C-alpha positions, 0 to 999 in steps of 0.5 A: 437116132432121135429120142425123148428122155426124162428122169426124176428121183425123190428121197421119199421117207428115207433118210437119204436117197441111194438111187442113181440114174443117168444116160449117155449117148453118141451119134449112133448109140444110147445107154440108159441106166439106173441103180438102187443102193441096197440098205443094210450095207455100207455106202449104198449111194456109193455103190449105185454111183460107182456101178453107173460110172464104171458102165458109162466109162466103158460106154465112152471107150467102146461106142465109137460111135456104135458098140460092136456087140451091145449085149456083150457090152452090157454083160461086161460093163455090169460085171466090171461095176461088180468088180469095182465094188469089190475092189472098193471094199477091199482097198478100205478094209470094209467089213461088208461091201457096198451093194446095188441093183442095176438095170440098163438098156442100150438103144442102137440100130432100131433095137433095144438090149437090156441087162439087170441084176436085182430088182430094179426093173425095165418096162417096155410099152408099145401102143399103151400095152406092156410088151416086156418087163424084167423079172426081179431076182428076188425070192418072192418072184422066184416063188411066183414063177415056180408056183405052177410047179410046186406049192408056195409056202410062206411068202417071202418079203419082196425086198429079199434079193438072191443076187446083186452087184457087190455081193461076195458071190458071182452075181446073177445077170439077166440079159435080153435083146435085141428087140426091134423098136418101133416109133413111139415105143417107150422104155422105163427104168425104175427102182423098187420104190415105184413098182412096189407102190403101183401095179404094172398096169398102172405104170404102163397106163400112166407112162403111155398116155401123156408126154414124158414130162408129165407122165414121169413126175406123176408116176413118182408122185402117185408112188409116193402118195400110195406108199405114205410117210415111209415111202422108199426112194422113187427113181424113174428114167423113161425114154421114148424112141424116135419121138415125133419132131413136134413131141416133147421138145424140152427133153428131146435129143437128136444125134444125127448131127453129132460127130463120130467122137462126140460123147454126152452124159448125165452121169457124173463125169469125174471117173470117165475118161481114157482109163479103163474101169479096172485101172482107176486110181485111188485119187479118182475114186476118192474124188468121186466119193467126196463129190457124192458125199458133198452133194448129199450133204448140200441136198440135206441142208437145203431141205432142213 
């Protein structure tokens, strides 16, 4: 398996960045994920980080070196993240639960599988054309989908979601795949800070015409400029499947020489290990949250 990956996250005009992203891989499987902690609820940065860590922990345990059932893995890992958020809120007697969106993709055996909850999106481009995109779990997207069936009344705010991880009710989780990948296919995961500022056609065109190390930062800058001083957090992770050997070597990954037990991850590792996500103890969770908050504080101090 060979791929090029590039990721970047910018705070924009918000007080803090509640987006998180990262990827894990073994010799035969790769997991790419992004979460956007929801404003209006406590500890959005905790929600997004905890969701990714839970998914990464399950990937490390189950990808040996391939997942037996990628689609089932994505669905179960997403729900495990949801349950971790509920547990976190219950144990701390929070009045409200931390909540987050999530979009994740597994690349394995020349196929892509993906899952999402909320309005963080996945785009898949081939030959400069958009061939797949997730549909937001928002009332405005539901209105647009139903517009040919019933008249649309007052337009809803695009930020109003009807599901997310950490909500009191069971979240809606949509999954797709397998979709057979072709060399050069590009998969982009992003928070609403990107697609809310730029149209799909611009996102697809930009992500397709340059090396990822140029295309991804430029997309983020375009979104920040378009949204202006009150820009949302903008987070993008993009991966090119089976990239040519002479492509972007700085961000290229080849897994062919990895051993069967080798696991690599850019997702914070403090909660990764042999314990199942539902068995993480309070000390591990507290250490993770402390590290997150310290990193946020350091970042704020550097910028001031």
